[in-house]
N, C-alpha and C positions, 0 to 999 in steps of 0.2 A: 613685917607683918607674918604671922605663922602660916605658913602653907600646908596642904593637906599630905599627911604620911602616906607611903607606899601603900598602905593597906586599905587606905580610904580611896585613892586614886584608883585602884583596881576594882573596889566595889562600884566607884562611878563607872568604870568601863564594863563592868558586868551587865549595869543598866542600859546602856548604849547598846551592846551586843544583843541583847533581848530587843530591843527598838529595833534594831537592823532586822532582825529575824522577821518580827511582825511586819515588815514592809515588805515581805517576799509572797505575800497573800494578795491576790487580786481578786476585790469584792465583786459579787455581781453586778453591782449597779456600775462599777468602774467599766465592764465589759460593755453592758448596753448604753451606756451614756456615750458611747462612740457610735451607735448606731443611727442617730438622727443626723450628724454630721456626715455620715456617707450617703445616707439618702438625699440629703439637700446639697450636697457638694456642688452638682451639677447646675442646681439653682442659684447658687452664691453669686451676689451681681460682681462684676469686673473690678470694681473700686475696693472690693473688701480682697478679692484676690491679691490687687497690687499692695493691699497694706501687708497681706502676710510676706510678700517679696520684700518689701521694706524692712520686715522684722528679721528676714535673711541677712540682709545688707548690714543692720545695726549689728547683729550678734557678732558677724566676721568682722565689723569696725571695732568692737567691744574687744574681742580677743587680741586685736593687732595692736590697738592703741589706748584703750580704755572708753572708747567711745563719748558718749555724754552723759554717763550714769555715776561717775564719780562721785562719792560721798565726800561730805565734810569730815573728814577727820577730827579736827579741833572740838567739834560738837559730840561725839562719840566719846572722846578723851575727857572733857567735860562733865560727862554722864558718870562715867567711872570715877572720877575725883571726887564727886559729890557722895559718893558710896563709901570712900575711903579717904576722909580729909587727911589723916595723919600721914599718908604718903604723896611725894610730889610726883604727878603723872604728866609729863611733858611730851612724850614720844611713845610710838610702840614698844621700844624697849622695855619702857618702864611698866608696859601691861603687863610683863610675863613676871611682876613681883607680886600680882593682885591673886587672892585667893579665888577659886573655881567660883565659889558660891556669891562671889560680887559679879563675876564675869556673867554668871546665870541670870541674875538679875536683873541687869542691864539688858542682856538679850529677850529676856522675857518682856520688858517694857518696850524695846523696838518690836517685838511681834504684837503686843498690843495696840501699840501706836498705828502700825501700819496696817493691822487689820481694820482699824477703825475708819483710815483714810480710803483703803481700798473699798469699804461697804458704802461710803459716801459716792464714792468714784463709779460704783457698779451702777448704784441706784439711780446717780444722774444720767451714765451715758445710755440707761434702759429706758429712759423717756422716750426717744426716737424710734423704738423700736429696732428690728435687724439693721435699720441704716447707721445709726450711732455704733453700732458694735464694731465698724471701722475705725471709729477713735477709740473704743474699749481696749482692744487688742493691743497696740502698740504702748499704750499708757501702764495697761497692767504688766507688760513684759518690763517696761522701764523701772515701775515700782519692786517687781522682784527682784531685779538684777541689785537696785538699791539698798533692799531690804537685806540681802546676803553679803553686801559689801561693807554694811553698818557691823553686821554679826561677826565678819571676818576680824575688824578692828576690836572690836569687844574681846575676841580672845587673842588678840597679839599679831594679828595676819594683817600683811599690806595687801591690801587690793589691788594697789597699782602696779603691783608684780604680775609681768604676764603669767608666769606659773598659778598666782592665785586667781586671775581671771580666767583659766581655764578649768579650774577646779571649781569655781561659781558657777561657769556654765555646765558642768558637770552636774552640780548639785541640781540644777535647773532642770535637767534631762533627767536625774533621777526621782524627783518628785513628781515628773509626768509621765514616767515610763509604766510598762505593764509588768508583770512579774518575771518575765524571762530578762526584760531589761535591768530590772533593779539587781538581779543577782550579778549580771554582767557589770553593771556599773560600781556594786560595792567594792569588787574585785580591783577595779582601776583607781577607786578613790583610795583604797588600801593602800596600792602601791605607791600612790602620790606622797606617802609618807616617808620612803625611802629618798635618801640625798645622793644615789648614785646618777650618774649623767645618763648612762643608759636608760635608765627607768622615766627619766624626764623625756627624752627623746622619744620612748615608745608612747608615751601619755601624749604628747603635743601632736604624733604620728597619726593616733587614734582619733583626734578631734578632726580630722578632715571632713568627718560623716557629721559634723556640726549643725547642718541642716535639721537632722533627725530632733533637735531640740525644739524647732518650730512645727515641725509635722506633728510630734507628740502635743505639744503644746498647745495647739490649735484643736486637737480632739478633745481637750477640756472643754472646748465652748459647745460640744454636740447640743444638749440639752438647752443651754441658754441661747442658742442660735434658733432653735425651734420654737421656745417660748417667746424670744425679742419679737417674733412676728405679731405679737399681741403686745403693745406698746406697756401696759399695766403691768401686766405679767413680767416683761422686762425689766421693770423696776425692781420688784421682788426679789426675782432669779438673778438679776443682775447683781445685786447688793450681797445674798447669798452666796452664789459663786466667787465673788472677788474676794471676800471677807475669807471663804474658804482656803482660795488658792494661796494668799500671802501666809495665812497661817500655817499650812501644809510647809509651805517653801520656808519660812523662818521654824520651823521644828525641824527641818532636814539641815538646815545650816547649823542651828545650834547643837545636834547631835553630833555632826560628822567634825564641825571645828573644835568643839569641845573634845572629841575623843583623838583628834590630833595633840591639841595642847596636852591632854592626859599622857597620851605616849612620850611625848616630849620628856615630861617631868619623870616618868617612870625611868626612861633611859637616862638621866642625869646620874654621874658617877655616884654623886652621894645625895640620898632623898633627904628633902628638907623637913625637917621636925620642928 
């Protein structure tokens, strides 16, 4: 099957570069969204604080051994196969021969299904107000990681590799960071395209501060925590917040994994026309 020309790949890369620049702006609402969390932090029940601690442990476990969020590779491969029946897609190596627009299509399907599931989950956990927020936080974290794993496979990367797990956590951190954090993380994520061992060691070393992922992640629940004190409002805003979170995370994964795939194809000795 015909792949993209070098010119087409460079055009796609330009679109991704524009998206990266757009991500460096911090909206006013993102700033004030953290205010309720800071005001209510001291009032947060101990059991919710413990859940945040569980998140820290789970992310650490995920980085080391994959944790419990590993996706089903065969399911994603079957989705890709359905889009290109003329090819035999049996493993991740076969995915490299798939055109980008097919990868994009499956990734958008993952984003859509994940957002719908997150909407239902957010509404369900919003029924009990602030008390069910303790259930919602780890569930959403798990869904976020799985979404990024599915997208990684769609673009031909193996989420079981430790290096890819680091990349996935960095994508999580990027999605929930402020403008300063996004700038720094874009540089780090770009460095992961390098293959030299020194670069990989530096990225692994930087991830020692992975607790920031949870702390920036929890800030996104500022308004949601405030509104979940009223159960009915919790249902509405729980659904909206979770849907938005998964959609944003999926967009980050699609853009950054697509960029890596494009750069690999551009760097091939002979562009496939």
